[in-house]
FIKOLZA-1660 file (N, C-alpha, C; in steps of 0.1 Angstrom, whole numbers, plus 5000, padded with zeros to 4 digits):
% residues 163
   i   px   py   pz ch aa at
   1 4836 5060 4895  A  X  N
   1 4840 5050 4904  A  X CA
   1 4839 5055 4918  A  X  C
   2 4836 5046 4927  A  X  N
   2 4835 5049 4941  A  X CA
   2 4849 5052 4947  A  X  C
   3 4849 5059 4958  A  X  N
   3 4861 5062 4965  A  X CA
   3 4861 5055 4978  A  X  C
   4 4873 5051 4982  A  X  N
   4 4875 5044 4996  A  X CA
   4 4872 5055 5006  A  X  C
   5 4864 5052 5016  A  X  N
   5 4861 5061 5027  A  X CA
   5 4864 5055 5040  A  X  C
   6 4871 5063 5048  A  X  N
   6 4875 5059 5062  A  X CA
   6 4863 5055 5070  A  X  C
   7 4864 5043 5077  A  X  N
   7 4853 5038 5085  A  X CA
   7 4844 5029 5077  A  X  C
   8 4846 5027 5064  A  X  N
   8 4837 5019 5056  A  X CA
   8 4845 5008 5049  A  X  C
   9 4838 4997 5046  A  X  N
   9 4845 4987 5038  A  X CA
   9 4849 4992 5024  A  X  C
  10 4861 4989 5020  A  X  N
  10 4866 4993 5007  A  X CA
  10 4860 4985 4996  A  X  C
  11 4855 4991 4986  A  X  N
  11 4849 4984 4975  A  X CA
  11 4859 4973 4969  A  X  C
  12 4853 4961 4966  A  X  N
  12 4861 4950 4961  A  X CA
  12 4867 4954 4947  A  X  C
  13 4880 4951 4946  A  X  N
  13 4887 4953 4933  A  X CA
  13 4896 4942 4930  A  X  C
  14 4897 4938 4917  A  X  N
  14 4906 4928 4913  A  X CA
  14 4919 4934 4909  A  X  C
  15 4930 4928 4913  A  X  N
  15 4943 4934 4911  A  X CA
  15 4953 4923 4906  A  X  C
  16 4962 4928 4898  A  X  N
  16 4973 4919 4893  A  X CA
  16 4985 4922 4901  A  X  C
  17 4992 4911 4906  A  X  N
  17 5003 4913 4914  A  X CA
  17 5015 4905 4908  A  X  C
  18 5027 4908 4914  A  X  N
  18 5039 4901 4910  A  X CA
  18 5036 4886 4913  A  X  C
  19 5044 4878 4907  A  X  N
  19 5042 4863 4909  A  X CA
  19 5031 4858 4901  A  X  C
  20 5025 4866 4892  A  X  N
  20 5015 4862 4883  A  X CA
  20 5001 4859 4890  A  X  C
  21 4999 4866 4901  A  X  N
  21 4987 4864 4908  A  X CA
  21 4976 4874 4905  A  X  C
  22 4964 4870 4906  A  X  N
  22 4952 4879 4905  A  X CA
  22 4946 4878 4919  A  X  C
  23 4943 4890 4925  A  X  N
  23 4939 4891 4939  A  X CA
  23 4927 4900 4939  A  X  C
  24 4918 4897 4948  A  X  N
  24 4906 4905 4951  A  X CA
  24 4907 4910 4965  A  X  C
  25 4903 4922 4968  A  X  N
  25 4904 4928 4981  A  X CA
  25 4896 4919 4991  A  X  C
  26 4884 4914 4987  A  X  N
  26 4876 4906 4996  A  X CA
  26 4883 4893 5000  A  X  C
  27 4892 4888 4992  A  X  N
  27 4900 4876 4995  A  X CA
  27 4909 4878 5007  A  X  C
  28 4912 4891 5011  A  X  N
  28 4921 4894 5021  A  X CA
  28 4915 4895 5035  A  X  C
  29 4902 4893 5036  A  X  N
  29 4895 4895 5048  A  X CA
  29 4901 4885 5058  A  X  C
  30 4901 4889 5071  A  X  N
  30 4907 4881 5082  A  X CA
  30 4921 4885 5085  A  X  C
  31 4927 4894 5077  A  X  N
  31 4940 4899 5079  A  X CA
  31 4940 4914 5078  A  X  C
  32 4949 4920 5085  A  X  N
  32 4951 4935 5083  A  X CA
  32 4959 4936 5070  A  X  C
  33 4955 4947 5063  A  X  N
  33 4962 4949 5050  A  X CA
  33 4967 4963 5049  A  X  C
  34 4980 4963 5045  A  X  N
  34 4987 4976 5043  A  X CA
  34 4989 4978 5028  A  X  C
  35 4983 4989 5023  A  X  N
  35 4984 4992 5008  A  X CA
  35 4992 5005 5008  A  X  C
  36 5005 5004 5003  A  X  N
  36 5013 5016 5002  A  X CA
  36 5015 5020 4987  A  X  C
  37 5011 5032 4984  A  X  N
  37 5012 5037 4970  A  X CA
  37 5025 5045 4969  A  X  C
  38 5032 5043 4958  A  X  N
  38 5044 5050 4956  A  X CA
  38 5045 5054 4941  A  X  C
  39 5053 5065 4938  A  X  N
  39 5053 5070 4925  A  X CA
  39 5059 5061 4914  A  X  C
  40 5071 5055 4916  A  X  N
  40 5078 5048 4905  A  X CA
  40 5088 5038 4910  A  X  C
  41 5088 5027 4904  A  X  N
  41 5098 5016 4907  A  X CA
  41 5112 5021 4906  A  X  C
  42 5120 5016 4915  A  X  N
  42 5135 5018 4914  A  X CA
  42 5140 5032 4913  A  X  C
  43 5132 5041 4920  A  X  N
  43 5137 5055 4922  A  X CA
  43 5141 5056 4937  A  X  C
  44 5149 5066 4940  A  X  N
  44 5155 5067 4954  A  X CA
  44 5145 5066 4965  A  X  C
  45 5135 5074 4966  A  X  N
  45 5125 5074 4977  A  X CA
  45 5117 5061 4977  A  X  C
  46 5113 5057 4966  A  X  N
  46 5104 5045 4965  A  X CA
  46 5112 5033 4969  A  X  C
  47 5125 5032 4965  A  X  N
  47 5133 5021 4969  A  X CA
  47 5135 5021 4984  A  X  C
  48 5138 5032 4990  A  X  N
  48 5140 5033 5005  A  X CA
  48 5127 5028 5012  A  X  C
  49 5116 5033 5007  A  X  N
  49 5103 5029 5013  A  X CA
  49 5101 5014 5012  A  X  C
  50 5103 5008 5001  A  X  N
  50 5102 4994 4999  A  X CA
  50 5112 4986 5008  A  X  C
  51 5124 4991 5009  A  X  N
  51 5134 4984 5017  A  X CA
  51 5130 4985 5032  A  X  C
  52 5124 4996 5036  A  X  N
  52 5119 4997 5050  A  X CA
  52 5108 4987 5053  A  X  C
  53 5098 4986 5043  A  X  N
  53 5088 4976 5045  A  X CA
  53 5094 4962 5045  A  X  C
  54 5104 4960 5036  A  X  N
  54 5111 4947 5036  A  X CA
  54 5118 4943 5049  A  X  C
  55 5125 4953 5054  A  X  N
  55 5133 4951 5066  A  X CA
  55 5124 4949 5079  A  X  C
  56 5112 4953 5078  A  X  N
  56 5103 4952 5090  A  X CA
  56 5092 4941 5087  A  X  C
  57 5094 4934 5076  A  X  N
  57 5083 4924 5072  A  X CA
  57 5080 4914 5083  A  X  C
  58 5090 4909 5090  A  X  N
  58 5087 4900 5101  A  X CA
  58 5078 4905 5111  A  X  C
  59 5079 4918 5114  A  X  N
  59 5070 4925 5124  A  X CA
  59 5056 4925 5119  A  X  C
  60 5054 4928 5106  A  X  N
  60 5041 4928 5100  A  X CA
  60 5035 4914 5101  A  X  C
  61 5043 4904 5098  A  X  N
  61 5038 4890 5098  A  X CA
  61 5033 4886 5112  A  X  C
  62 5041 4890 5123  A  X  N
  62 5036 4888 5136  A  X CA
  62 5023 4894 5139  A  X  C
  63 5020 4906 5133  A  X  N
  63 5008 4913 5135  A  X CA
  63 4997 4908 5126  A  X  C
  64 5000 4897 5118  A  X  N
  64 4990 4891 5108  A  X CA
  64 4986 4902 5098  A  X  C
  65 4996 4910 5094  A  X  N
  65 4993 4920 5084  A  X CA
  65 5000 4917 5071  A  X  C
  66 4993 4919 5060  A  X  N
  66 4999 4918 5046  A  X CA
  66 5002 4931 5041  A  X  C
  67 5013 4932 5033  A  X  N
  67 5018 4944 5027  A  X CA
  67 5017 4943 5012  A  X  C
  68 5012 4953 5006  A  X  N
  68 5012 4954 4991  A  X CA
  68 5017 4968 4987  A  X  C
  69 5027 4968 4978  A  X  N
  69 5032 4981 4972  A  X CA
  69 5024 4983 4959  A  X  C
  70 5020 4995 4957  A  X  N
  70 5012 4998 4945  A  X CA
  70 5018 5010 4937  A  X  C
  71 5020 5008 4924  A  X  N
  71 5023 5020 4916  A  X CA
  71 5017 5017 4902  A  X  C
  72 5018 5027 4893  A  X  N
  72 5013 5026 4880  A  X CA
  72 5022 5019 4870  A  X  C
  73 5034 5014 4875  A  X  N
  73 5043 5007 4867  A  X CA
  73 5037 4993 4863  A  X  C
  74 5044 4988 4852  A  X  N
  74 5039 4975 4847  A  X CA
  74 5043 4963 4856  A  X  C
  75 5037 4952 4854  A  X  N
  75 5041 4940 4861  A  X CA
  75 5056 4936 4858  A  X  C
  76 5060 4938 4846  A  X  N
  76 5074 4935 4843  A  X CA
  76 5084 4944 4851  A  X  C
  77 5081 4956 4852  A  X  N
  77 5089 4966 4860  A  X CA
  77 5088 4962 4874  A  X  C
  78 5076 4958 4879  A  X  N
  78 5075 4954 4893  A  X CA
  78 5083 4941 4896  A  X  C
  79 5083 4932 4887  A  X  N
  79 5090 4919 4889  A  X CA
  79 5105 4922 4891  A  X  C
  80 5111 4931 4882  A  X  N
  80 5125 4934 4883  A  X CA
  80 5128 4942 4896  A  X  C
  81 5119 4951 4900  A  X  N
  81 5121 4959 4912  A  X CA
  81 5120 4950 4924  A  X  C
  82 5111 4941 4925  A  X  N
  82 5109 4932 4936  A  X CA
  82 5121 4923 4937  A  X  C
  83 5126 4917 4926  A  X  N
  83 5137 4908 4926  A  X CA
  83 5150 4915 4930  A  X  C
  84 5152 4927 4925  A  X  N
  84 5164 4935 4927  A  X CA
  84 5166 4938 4942  A  X  C
  85 5155 4941 4949  A  X  N
  85 5156 4944 4963  A  X CA
  85 5150 4934 4973  A  X  C
  86 5147 4922 4967  A  X  N
  86 5143 4910 4975  A  X CA
  86 5131 4914 4984  A  X  C
  87 5121 4920 4978  A  X  N
  87 5109 4923 4986  A  X CA
  87 5101 4910 4989  A  X  C
  88 5098 4907 5001  A  X  N
  88 5091 4895 5005  A  X CA
  88 5075 4897 5004  A  X  C
  89 5071 4907 4998  A  X  N
  89 5057 4910 4996  A  X CA
  89 5054 4913 4981  A  X  C
  90 5041 4912 4978  A  X  N
  90 5038 4914 4963  A  X CA
  90 5036 4929 4960  A  X  C
  91 5039 4933 4948  A  X  N
  91 5037 4946 4942  A  X CA
  91 5025 4945 4933  A  X  C
  92 5017 4955 4933  A  X  N
  92 5004 4955 4925  A  X CA
  92 5006 4965 4913  A  X  C
  93 5004 4961 4901  A  X  N
  93 5005 4969 4889  A  X CA
  93 4991 4976 4887  A  X  C
  94 4991 4989 4888  A  X  N
  94 4978 4996 4887  A  X CA
  94 4979 5005 4874  A  X  C
  95 4982 4999 4863  A  X  N
  95 4984 5006 4851  A  X CA
  95 4972 5014 4846  A  X  C
  96 4960 5008 4849  A  X  N
  96 4947 5015 4846  A  X CA
  96 4943 5025 4856  A  X  C
  97 4951 5027 4867  A  X  N
  97 4948 5036 4878  A  X CA
  97 4935 5033 4886  A  X  C
  98 4930 5021 4885  A  X  N
  98 4918 5018 4892  A  X CA
  98 4919 5020 4907  A  X  C
  99 4930 5014 4913  A  X  N
  99 4933 5016 4927  A  X CA
  99 4937 5030 4931  A  X  C
 100 4945 5036 4922  A  X  N
 100 4949 5050 4925  A  X CA
 100 4937 5059 4926  A  X  C
 101 4927 5057 4917  A  X  N
 101 4915 5065 4917  A  X CA
 101 4906 5062 4929  A  X  C
 102 4905 5049 4932  A  X  N
 102 4897 5044 4944  A  X CA
 102 4902 5051 4957  A  X  C
 103 4915 5052 4958  A  X  N
 103 4921 5058 4970  A  X CA
 103 4925 5072 4969  A  X  C
 104 4922 5078 4957  A  X  N
 104 4924 5092 4955  A  X CA
 104 4938 5097 4957  A  X  C
 105 4948 5090 4951  A  X  N
 105 4962 5093 4953  A  X CA
 105 4969 5100 4942  A  X  C
 106 4961 5103 4931  A  X  N
 106 4967 5110 4919  A  X CA
 106 4964 5125 4921  A  X  C
 107 4975 5133 4922  A  X  N
 107 4974 5147 4924  A  X CA
 107 4983 5154 4915  A  X  C
 108 4980 5167 4913  A  X  N
 108 4989 5175 4905  A  X CA
 108 5002 5178 4913  A  X  C
 109 5013 5176 4906  A  X  N
 109 5026 5178 4911  A  X CA
 109 5034 5188 4902  A  X  C
 110 5045 5192 4907  A  X  N
 110 5054 5201 4899  A  X CA
 110 5068 5197 4900  A  X  C
 111 5075 5196 4889  A  X  N
 111 5089 5193 4888  A  X CA
 111 5096 5202 4878  A  X  C
 112 5105 5210 4883  A  X  N
 112 5112 5220 4875  A  X CA
 112 5103 5229 4868  A  X  C
 113 5092 5233 4875  A  X  N
 113 5083 5242 4869  A  X CA
 113 5072 5236 4860  A  X  C
 114 5073 5223 4857  A  X  N
 114 5063 5216 4849  A  X CA
 114 5053 5209 4858  A  X  C
 115 5041 5211 4855  A  X  N
 115 5030 5204 4862  A  X CA
 115 5026 5191 4856  A  X  C
 116 5023 5181 4864  A  X  N
 116 5019 5168 4859  A  X CA
 116 5011 5161 4870  A  X  C
 117 5004 5151 4866  A  X  N
 117 4996 5143 4875  A  X CA
 117 5005 5131 4880  A  X  C
 118 5007 5130 4893  A  X  N
 118 5015 5119 4898  A  X CA
 118 5009 5113 4910  A  X  C
 119 5015 5102 4914  A  X  N
 119 5010 5095 4926  A  X CA
 119 5016 5101 4939  A  X  C
 120 5007 5105 4948  A  X  N
 120 5011 5111 4961  A  X CA
 120 5014 5099 4970  A  X  C
 121 5026 5098 4975  A  X  N
 121 5030 5087 4984  A  X CA
 121 5020 5086 4996  A  X  C
 122 5013 5075 4996  A  X  N
 122 5002 5073 5006  A  X CA
 122 5002 5059 5011  A  X  C
 123 4997 5057 5023  A  X  N
 123 4995 5043 5028  A  X CA
 123 4982 5042 5035  A  X  C
 124 4975 5031 5033  A  X  N
 124 4962 5028 5039  A  X CA
 124 4962 5015 5046  A  X  C
 125 4955 5015 5057  A  X  N
 125 4954 5002 5065  A  X CA
 125 4940 4998 5065  A  X  C
 126 4937 4985 5061  A  X  N
 126 4924 4979 5062  A  X CA
 126 4924 4970 5073  A  X  C
 127 4913 4969 5081  A  X  N
 127 4912 4960 5092  A  X CA
 127 4908 4946 5086  A  X  C
 128 4905 4937 5095  A  X  N
 128 4902 4923 5091  A  X CA
 128 4889 4921 5084  A  X  C
 129 4881 4931 5085  A  X  N
 129 4868 4931 5078  A  X CA
 129 4868 4939 5065  A  X  C
 130 4880 4944 5061  A  X  N
 130 4881 4951 5049  A  X CA
 130 4877 4966 5050  A  X  C
 131 4876 4971 5062  A  X  N
 131 4872 4985 5065  A  X CA
 131 4885 4993 5065  A  X  C
 132 4884 5005 5057  A  X  N
 132 4896 5014 5057  A  X CA
 132 4896 5021 5071  A  X  C
 133 4906 5018 5079  A  X  N
 133 4908 5023 5092  A  X CA
 133 4917 5035 5094  A  X  C
 134 4927 5035 5085  A  X  N
 134 4937 5046 5087  A  X CA
 134 4943 5049 5073  A  X  C
 135 4945 5062 5071  A  X  N
 135 4952 5066 5059  A  X CA
 135 4963 5076 5062  A  X  C
 136 4974 5075 5056  A  X  N
 136 4985 5084 5057  A  X CA
 136 4987 5090 5043  A  X  C
 137 4987 5103 5042  A  X  N
 137 4988 5110 5029  A  X CA
 137 5001 5119 5029  A  X  C
 138 5007 5121 5018  A  X  N
 138 5019 5129 5018  A  X CA
 138 5030 5124 5026  A  X  C
 139 5031 5111 5025  A  X  N
 139 5041 5103 5034  A  X CA
 139 5055 5108 5032  A  X  C
 140 5062 5109 5043  A  X  N
 140 5077 5111 5042  A  X CA
 140 5083 5097 5046  A  X  C
 141 5092 5092 5038  A  X  N
 141 5097 5079 5040  A  X CA
 141 5103 5076 5053  A  X  C
 142 5112 5085 5058  A  X  N
 142 5119 5082 5071  A  X CA
 142 5109 5080 5083  A  X  C
 143 5109 5069 5089  A  X  N
 143 5101 5066 5101  A  X CA
 143 5087 5062 5098  A  X  C
 144 5083 5062 5085  A  X  N
 144 5069 5059 5082  A  X CA
 144 5065 5044 5085  A  X  C
 145 5074 5035 5082  A  X  N
 145 5070 5021 5084  A  X CA
 145 5068 5018 5099  A  X  C
 146 5076 5024 5107  A  X  N
 146 5074 5023 5122  A  X CA
 146 5061 5028 5126  A  X  C
 147 5057 5039 5120  A  X  N
 147 5044 5046 5123  A  X CA
 147 5032 5036 5119  A  X  C
 148 5034 5029 5108  A  X  N
 148 5023 5020 5103  A  X CA
 148 5022 5008 5113  A  X  C
 149 5034 5003 5117  A  X  N
 149 5034 4992 5126  A  X CA
 149 5027 4996 5139  A  X  C
 150 5030 5008 5144  A  X  N
 150 5024 5012 5157  A  X CA
 150 5009 5014 5155  A  X  C
 151 5005 5019 5144  A  X  N
 151 4990 5020 5142  A  X CA
 151 4983 5007 5142  A  X  C
 152 4989 4997 5136  A  X  N
 152 4983 4983 5136  A  X CA
 152 4982 4978 5150  A  X  C
 153 4993 4980 5157  A  X  N
 153 4993 4976 5171  A  X CA
 153 4982 4982 5179  A  X  C
 154 4980 4995 5177  A  X  N
 154 4969 5002 5184  A  X CA
 154 4955 4997 5180  A  X  C
 155 4954 4994 5167  A  X  N
 155 4941 4989 5162  A  X CA
 155 4938 4975 5168  A  X  C
 156 4948 4967 5169  A  X  N
 156 4947 4953 5175  A  X CA
 156 4944 4954 5190  A  X  C
 157 4951 4964 5196  A  X  N
 157 4949 4965 5211  A  X CA
 157 4934 4970 5214  A  X  C
 158 4929 4979 5206  A  X  N
 158 4915 4983 5208  A  X CA
 158 4905 4972 5205  A  X  C
 159 4908 4963 5195  A  X  N
 159 4899 4952 5192  A  X CA
 159 4899 4942 5204  A  X  C
 160 4911 4939 5209  A  X  N
 160 4912 4929 5220  A  X CA
 160 4906 4935 5233  A  X  C
 161 4906 4948 5235  A  X  N
 161 4899 4954 5247  A  X CA
 161 4884 4953 5246  A  X  C
 162 4879 4953 5233  A  X  N
 162 4864 4952 5232  A  X CA
 162 4859 4938 5233  A  X  C
 163 4868 4928 5232  A  X  N
 163 4864 4914 5232  A  X CA
 163 4864 4908 5246  A  X  C
% end
């Protein structure tokens, strides 16, 4: 499978989201798209990150940016997680790891001395043409959402200066 590469259009992929929707990346053209990958539904860090995106959702809407949270959890798990914390954006179930592999976010991790393959908390911003413009890897939750908002503002500012 191809990998997403900064500065190039992201290969089109079909995704299943909460709300029973099927979505294709090319359907999102015309908007900025934030794809944030997280390890597991309803865990402390992942919940805080989702809440931060939720709490700043109005700012993303003003920037004409869509947010999608992605993990390897099932749609049923996502529906519960989304409802419990009232996320105003969709979650994508990547049970087959198609998106995780495309964005290369599965890495070896260690917990209590045991090694396993897990999702590295990462965020990607696609521009209005579906080009991967910015990637954040090894994300620390605190302050990250503000960093993403600022990056989209910079991207939009540079586009408006060129026009």
